[in-house]
C-alpha positions as CSV (number, residue, x, y, z in Angstrom):
1,M,0.1,0.3,0.1
2,E,1.1,3.6,-0.6
3,F,1.6,4.6,2.8
4,F,4.1,2.2,3.6
5,Q,6.7,4.2,1.5
6,F,8.0,6.0,4.3
7,F,9.6,3.0,5.8
8,K,13.1,2.6,5.5
9,N,15.9,0.7,7.1
10,V,18.4,2.3,9.7
11,E,21.8,1.2,11.0
12,T,22.6,3.8,13.7
13,T,21.1,4.6,17.0
14,R,22.0,6.8,19.8
15,K,21.0,7.6,23.4
16,V,19.2,10.9,23.7
17,S,19.9,13.6,26.4
18,K,18.2,13.4,29.7
19,S,16.1,16.7,28.9
20,Y,14.6,15.4,25.8
21,W,11.2,14.9,26.9
22,F,11.3,18.0,29.2
23,K,12.0,20.1,26.4
24,V,9.4,19.0,24.3
25,A,6.8,19.7,27.2
26,E,8.5,23.1,27.6
27,R,7.4,23.7,24.1
28,L,3.9,22.7,24.7
29,Y,3.6,24.9,27.7
30,K,4.8,27.9,25.6
31,E,2.2,27.3,22.9
32,S,-0.5,27.1,25.6
33,G,0.0,30.6,26.7
34,E,0.7,32.0,30.1
35,I,-2.9,32.1,31.2
36,P,-4.7,28.7,31.4
37,D,-7.9,28.8,29.4
38,P,-11.1,27.0,30.6
39,L,-10.2,23.6,29.1
40,Q,-6.9,23.5,30.5
41,I,-8.2,24.2,34.0
42,R,-11.0,21.6,33.5
43,A,-8.2,19.3,32.6
44,A,-6.1,19.8,35.7
45,I,-9.4,19.4,38.0
46,I,-10.3,16.0,36.4
47,I,-6.8,14.7,36.7
48,D,-6.8,16.0,40.3
49,A,-10.1,14.5,41.0
50,L,-9.1,11.1,39.5
51,G,-6.1,11.1,42.0
52,I,-3.5,10.5,39.0
53,P,-0.3,12.6,38.3
54,S,-0.5,15.7,36.2
55,G,3.0,15.6,35.0
56,P,6.4,13.6,35.6
57,Y,5.8,11.6,38.7
58,S,7.5,9.1,40.9
59,A,6.9,5.4,41.4
60,L,7.4,5.1,44.9
61,E,5.7,2.1,46.5
62,I,5.0,0.8,50.0
63,S,6.7,-2.2,51.1
64,K,3.9,-4.6,52.4
65,A,6.2,-6.5,54.8
66,R,7.6,-3.2,56.6
67,N,4.8,-0.7,55.6
68,K,7.4,1.8,54.3
69,L,8.4,3.4,51.2
70,N,10.8,1.4,49.0
71,I,13.0,4.5,47.9
72,E,16.0,2.5,47.1
73,K,14.4,0.0,44.9
74,D,12.5,3.2,43.1
75,R,15.9,5.0,43.0
76,I,17.5,2.0,41.1
77,I,14.6,1.6,38.5
78,A,14.4,5.3,37.9
79,K,18.1,5.4,37.3
80,Y,18.3,2.6,34.9
81,L,14.8,2.7,33.2
82,T,12.2,5.4,33.9
83,N,14.5,8.2,34.0
84,K,16.1,7.3,30.4
85,A,14.7,9.3,27.8
86,G,15.2,6.7,25.2
87,V,17.2,6.0,22.0
88,L,17.1,7.8,18.7
89,I,16.4,5.3,15.9
90,G,18.2,6.7,12.8
91,K,19.7,10.1,12.2
92,K,16.8,11.8,11.7
93,G,14.3,9.0,13.2
94,A,12.3,9.2,16.5
95,V,12.8,8.1,20.2
96,S,12.3,4.5,21.3
97,L,11.7,3.7,25.0
98,D,12.3,-0.2,24.3
99,F,14.7,-1.3,27.2
100,R,16.2,-3.7,24.5
101,D,17.5,-0.6,22.7
102,L,18.6,1.0,25.9
103,Y,20.5,-2.1,26.9
104,P,21.2,-4.2,23.8
105,E,23.2,-6.8,25.9
106,G,20.8,-7.1,28.8
107,L,19.8,-5.1,31.7
108,P,22.4,-4.1,34.4
109,E,22.5,-6.4,37.3
110,E,21.7,-4.0,39.9
111,L,18.5,-3.3,38.3
112,K,17.5,-7.1,37.7
113,K,17.8,-7.5,41.3
114,V,15.1,-5.0,42.4
115,L,12.6,-6.0,39.6
116,S,9.9,-8.2,40.5
117,P,10.0,-11.9,39.2
118,E,6.9,-11.3,37.0
119,A,8.5,-8.2,35.6
120,L,11.8,-9.8,35.1
121,S,10.3,-12.7,33.3
122,I,8.8,-10.5,30.7
123,I,11.9,-8.6,30.2
124,D,13.7,-11.8,29.8
125,A,11.2,-13.1,27.3
126,E,11.5,-10.2,25.2
127,Y,15.2,-10.2,25.0
128,K,14.9,-13.8,23.6
129,H,12.3,-12.6,21.5
130,A,14.6,-9.6,20.1
131,K,17.3,-12.3,19.4
132,V,14.9,-14.4,17.3
133,A,13.5,-11.5,15.6
134,K,17.2,-10.2,14.6
135,R,18.1,-13.5,13.1
136,K,14.9,-14.2,11.3
137,F,13.9,-10.9,10.0
138,E,16.9,-8.2,10.1
139,K,16.6,-8.1,6.4
140,T,13.0,-8.0,5.7
141,R,10.6,-5.1,5.1
142,N,7.6,-7.1,5.7
143,I,5.4,-5.7,8.4
144,F,3.5,-8.7,8.9
145,E,6.8,-10.5,10.1
146,V,9.1,-8.3,12.0
147,D,9.0,-7.9,15.8
148,L,7.7,-4.6,17.4
149,P,8.8,-2.4,20.2
150,I,7.8,-2.9,24.0
151,H,8.1,0.2,26.2
152,Y,8.4,-0.2,30.0
153,F,6.6,2.4,32.5
154,R,6.9,2.3,36.5
155,L,3.5,3.8,37.2
156,P,2.8,5.5,40.7
157,G,2.5,3.1,43.6
158,G,5.4,0.8,42.0
159,I,3.2,-0.7,39.1
160,D,5.0,-2.2,36.2
161,L,3.6,-1.6,32.9
162,F,4.5,-3.1,29.6
163,M,3.2,-1.7,26.5
164,K,3.8,-4.0,23.5
165,G,3.4,-3.0,19.9
166,Y,0.9,-5.4,18.2
167,M,0.4,-6.0,14.5
168,H,-3.5,-7.2,14.3
169,N,-2.8,-9.8,11.7
170,P,-3.3,-13.3,12.0
171,G,0.1,-14.1,10.2
172,W,2.1,-11.7,12.4
173,H,0.5,-13.3,15.8
174,K,1.5,-16.6,14.7
175,K,5.1,-15.7,14.1
176,H,5.3,-14.3,17.6
177,Q,2.6,-16.0,19.8
178,K,5.3,-18.2,21.6
179,F,6.9,-14.9,23.1
180,L,3.4,-13.3,23.6
181,K,2.1,-16.4,25.6
182,T,5.3,-16.1,27.9
183,I,4.7,-12.2,28.7
184,N,0.9,-12.9,29.3
185,T,1.4,-15.7,31.8
186,N,2.9,-13.1,34.2
187,A,0.6,-10.3,33.7
188,K,-2.3,-9.5,36.2
189,V,-4.1,-7.3,33.7
190,I,-4.0,-7.6,29.9
191,A,-5.3,-4.5,28.1
192,I,-6.4,-5.0,24.5
193,E,-7.3,-2.7,21.6
194,G,-11.1,-2.8,20.9
195,S,-12.8,-3.0,17.6
196,T,-14.0,0.8,16.5
197,S,-16.9,-0.8,14.6
198,I,-18.8,-2.0,17.5
199,P,-19.9,-0.1,20.9
200,Y,-17.1,0.5,23.5
201,G,-17.0,-2.2,25.9
202,E,-18.1,-5.0,23.8
203,S,-14.9,-6.1,21.9
204,L,-13.7,-8.4,24.4
205,N,-16.9,-10.4,24.4
206,F,-16.5,-10.7,20.7
207,Y,-12.8,-11.7,20.7
208,W,-13.5,-14.5,23.5
209,N,-16.5,-16.0,21.5
210,P,-15.6,-15.8,17.8
211,Q,-18.6,-17.8,16.9
212,I,-20.8,-14.5,17.7
213,T,-18.8,-12.3,15.5
214,K,-20.8,-13.3,12.3
215,G,-21.9,-10.4,10.5
216,V,-19.6,-8.1,12.9
217,P,-16.5,-6.5,10.9
218,I,-13.8,-8.0,13.2
219,I,-10.8,-9.6,12.0
220,I,-10.5,-13.1,13.8
221,G,-7.0,-14.9,14.3
222,H,-5.1,-12.6,16.5
223,Y,-6.7,-10.9,19.5
224,D,-8.9,-13.6,19.8
225,L,-5.9,-16.2,19.9
226,L,-4.1,-13.8,22.3
227,M,-6.7,-13.8,25.0
228,H,-7.3,-17.9,24.8
229,Q,-3.6,-18.6,24.6
230,A,-2.9,-16.4,27.6
231,V,-5.4,-18.1,29.6
232,E,-4.1,-21.6,28.4
233,A,-0.7,-20.7,29.2
234,G,-1.7,-19.8,32.8
235,F,-3.0,-16.2,32.9
236,S,-5.6,-15.9,35.7
237,G,-5.8,-12.2,35.8
238,L,-8.2,-9.6,34.1
239,F,-8.8,-8.6,30.5
240,T,-9.8,-4.8,29.9
241,E,-10.6,-3.1,26.6
242,I,-8.3,-0.1,26.4
243,D,-9.2,1.7,23.1
244,A,-12.5,3.9,23.5
245,R,-13.0,4.7,19.8
246,D,-16.5,3.9,18.6
247,I,-17.6,4.7,15.1
248,S,-20.9,2.3,15.5
249,K,-23.2,5.4,15.3
250,I,-21.2,8.2,13.9
251,Q,-18.3,8.6,11.8
252,M,-16.1,11.9,12.2
253,D,-12.6,10.7,11.5
254,V,-12.8,7.9,8.7
255,T,-15.3,6.1,6.8
256,P,-14.8,3.1,4.4
257,F,-15.2,3.8,0.6
258,Y,-15.3,0.8,-1.9
259,D,-13.8,2.3,-5.3
260,P,-14.2,-0.5,-8.0
261,S,-11.5,1.7,-10.0
262,S,-8.7,1.6,-7.2
263,N,-5.9,-0.8,-7.1
264,L,-6.9,-2.6,-3.8
265,P,-8.6,-5.9,-3.7
266,P,-12.5,-5.8,-4.0
267,N,-12.9,-6.4,-0.3
268,I,-10.4,-3.9,0.8
269,P,-12.0,-0.2,1.2
270,L,-10.3,3.0,0.7
271,L,-10.3,5.0,4.1
272,V,-11.8,8.4,3.3
273,F,-12.7,11.4,5.6
274,P,-16.4,11.4,6.3
275,K,-18.8,13.7,4.4
276,L,-19.5,16.3,7.5
277,P,-21.8,19.3,6.9
278,N,-20.2,22.6,7.4
279,D,-22.0,23.5,10.4
280,F,-20.1,20.5,12.2
281,F,-17.0,22.4,11.8
282,V,-18.5,25.6,12.8
283,K,-19.9,24.2,16.0
284,Y,-16.7,22.3,16.9
285,F,-14.7,25.7,16.3
286,E,-17.1,27.5,18.5
287,Y,-16.7,25.0,21.1
288,L,-13.1,25.3,21.1
289,Q,-13.2,29.0,20.8
290,R,-15.1,29.4,23.8
291,E,-13.3,26.6,25.9
292,H,-9.7,26.6,24.6
293,P,-8.9,29.9,23.1
294,N,-5.2,29.1,23.4
295,L,-5.7,26.5,20.5
296,T,-8.0,28.6,18.3
297,K,-5.4,31.5,18.3
298,I,-3.5,29.0,16.2
299,V,-6.5,27.1,14.4
300,E,-8.2,30.4,13.5
301,S,-11.3,29.2,11.7
302,P,-13.7,26.4,11.1
303,K,-12.1,25.9,7.7
304,K,-8.7,25.5,9.1
305,L,-10.0,23.3,11.9
306,K,-11.5,21.1,9.0
307,K,-8.2,20.9,7.2
308,L,-6.3,20.0,10.5
309,L,-8.8,17.3,11.4
310,I,-8.2,15.7,7.8
311,T,-4.4,15.8,8.3
312,Q,-4.8,14.0,11.6
313,S,-7.3,11.5,10.3
314,T,-6.7,7.8,10.0
315,T,-7.6,7.9,6.1
316,Q,-5.7,7.8,2.9
317,E,-6.6,11.5,1.9
318,K,-4.0,13.8,0.9
319,R,-1.3,14.8,3.8
320,S,-3.5,12.3,6.3
321,L,-1.8,10.3,8.9
322,L,-1.5,7.2,6.8
323,R,0.1,9.5,4.0
324,R,2.6,11.1,6.4
325,L,3.3,7.8,8.3
326,K,7.0,7.3,9.5
327,G,8.4,4.0,10.1
328,F,12.0,2.4,10.4
329,F,13.5,-1.1,10.3
330,Y,16.2,-1.8,12.7
331,K,17.5,-5.2,13.6
332,G,14.3,-7.2,12.8
333,K,12.0,-4.6,14.4
334,L,9.6,-2.1,12.9
335,Y,9.5,1.2,14.7
336,I,6.4,3.1,13.7
337,Y,5.9,6.9,14.8
338,H,2.9,9.2,15.0
339,P,3.3,12.0,12.6
340,Y,2.3,15.0,14.4
341,I,1.6,18.1,12.5
342,T,3.1,21.8,12.8
343,K,1.6,25.2,12.3
344,K,3.1,25.2,8.7
345,G,1.6,21.7,8.0
346,K,4.9,20.0,8.0
347,T,5.3,16.7,9.7
348,S,6.9,16.4,13.2
349,L,7.8,13.4,15.2
350,E,7.2,15.4,18.5
351,P,3.8,16.8,19.9
352,T,3.4,20.5,18.7
353,F,0.2,21.6,20.4
354,L,-2.0,20.9,17.5
355,E,-3.1,17.2,18.7
356,L,-6.5,16.5,17.5
357,G,-8.6,13.6,15.9
358,Q,-9.9,10.5,16.7
359,K,-6.5,8.4,16.9
360,L,-5.0,11.0,19.3
361,F,-8.2,10.9,21.4
362,S,-7.8,7.2,21.7
363,D,-4.1,7.2,22.8
364,A,-4.6,10.0,25.2
365,L,-7.6,8.5,26.9
366,A,-5.8,4.9,26.9
367,A,-3.0,6.6,28.9
368,I,-5.5,7.9,31.5
369,K,-7.2,4.6,31.9
370,L,-3.7,2.9,32.3
371,H,-2.9,5.1,35.1
372,L,-6.3,4.4,36.6
373,I,-5.9,0.9,36.4
374,A,-2.6,1.1,38.1
375,K,-4.2,3.3,40.9
376,L,-6.9,0.4,41.5
377,M,-3.6,-2.0,42.0
378,A,-1.9,0.5,44.4
379,D,-4.9,1.2,46.2
380,G,-5.6,-2.6,46.6
381,H,-8.7,-3.0,44.7
382,I,-7.3,-5.5,42.2
383,E,-4.5,-7.7,42.4
384,K,-1.1,-5.9,42.1
385,G,1.4,-7.1,39.4
386,P,2.4,-6.4,35.6
387,I,0.1,-4.7,33.3
388,V,0.5,-5.8,29.7
389,D,-0.9,-3.4,27.0
390,Y,-1.4,-4.4,23.4
391,E,-2.3,-2.0,20.6
392,G,-1.2,-1.5,17.1
393,A,2.3,-0.4,16.9
394,F,1.0,2.8,15.6
395,H,-0.1,3.9,18.8
396,L,2.9,3.1,20.8
397,S,4.7,6.5,20.5
398,S,2.0,8.8,21.2
399,K,0.6,6.7,24.1
400,S,3.9,6.6,25.6
401,F,4.1,10.4,25.7
402,F,0.7,10.9,27.1
403,L,1.6,8.5,29.9
404,K,4.5,10.7,30.7
405,Y,2.2,13.8,30.7
406,P,-1.3,12.9,32.0
407,Q,-2.6,16.3,32.4
408,Y,-1.9,16.9,28.6
409,A,-3.6,13.7,27.7
410,M,-6.9,14.8,29.4
411,L,-6.4,18.2,27.8
412,V,-6.6,16.3,24.4
413,V,-9.4,14.2,25.5
414,L,-11.5,17.2,26.1
415,R,-10.5,18.9,22.9
416,T,-11.9,15.8,21.0
417,I,-15.0,15.6,23.1
418,N,-17.0,14.7,20.0
419,E,-15.3,11.5,19.9
420,L,-15.7,11.0,23.9
421,M,-19.2,11.3,23.5
422,A,-19.7,9.3,20.3
423,G,-21.2,6.2,21.9
424,R,-23.6,8.4,24.0
425,V,-25.7,10.1,21.5
426,E,-27.6,8.7,18.5
427,N,-26.5,11.0,15.7
428,L,-24.4,14.0,14.4
429,E,-27.1,16.3,15.7
430,G,-26.4,15.0,19.2
431,I,-22.7,15.7,18.7
432,K,-23.5,19.4,17.9
433,K,-25.5,19.6,21.1
434,V,-22.6,18.3,23.1
435,F,-20.3,21.1,21.5
436,Q,-23.1,23.6,22.4
437,N,-23.6,22.6,26.0
438,P,-21.4,19.8,27.4
439,N,-22.5,18.1,30.3
440,W,-19.3,18.5,32.4
């Protein structure tokens, strides 16, 4: 497909400075203006009410045995993992947070001594995975064969989170299922990307019971197998659906279009931007102008808002996400990065303050949900242990940024309130009413 033209092989990597993410956040802060607007204030209030951090956070946990903080353990994990900014893949690539890139030969011994046996087993499995992938796939450019990155986060309360890039394709799953089984055995929560074509919250049931998917546009042979194989391998924790995109009633980002004149197979549609009425963009702009003037100073008009939404849509439109997709092959792995957009319409591999659209809404809300799952563990409501999160590799870079800065993630969710409410209204008229009078 045409949008894979950006993928290329790279041979070099280098570690980035410790201040890398701070500088990204600093640029966003400058763009947001000195005086917070209503939506920024709402984002801060909601994050505080949820009891999750707003920005850079400590993962300090309390020792059950001694009922005191494990300061030394947290210091070592922060020193070797969570305080590392990552590795730049290629001279003009983007940053990987994969611990296998930070430490190609394996983790430092001091770090291995303080990690839990469950977390360490997942890490060991992925190092073995990397060796197999390098041997088998280093020279391939087939996205349905290569391994994908895994990012580690240590969330507040000392909760281990592993975000594993996934290719929802039966062939890819079959090639990598051995290692996925090992990862899943030691998880306490497995978070899975839902299907956008059915209401939010129903995907797990469809994946677990493939026989009920007749007539439902869900690809079988990947997430359904992942779930069943995890249980067969010994997983006894909780599954959760992590993706809140819902186009079962309203399509505001992408719609399938079957074009007989295209060079795609008959059953594969073109992904196009929906034919939305002009007043949709007018109402949306008015909402942002009222609640988020710091953004509309840049966006300026409903016409420019529409253009910006198209460039950030998961379509094959000119200048859309898929057309601007950036990907790099390195040592048998594929790194796919979210192509943000600048004021001048250029592609950036870092957030720019113009984050909009369904895909970034999904990633921002998923990051918040992962923080909330960790809080349930830290507060003793569900069993504590590793969270393993699976979502298409395209989501990994942006979701990782939002995990670092939850308050900015909430701001993006509130900007895209139309996507947040897509499953709670019946039609587009309902969304227009949400723009006019949100029920905060």
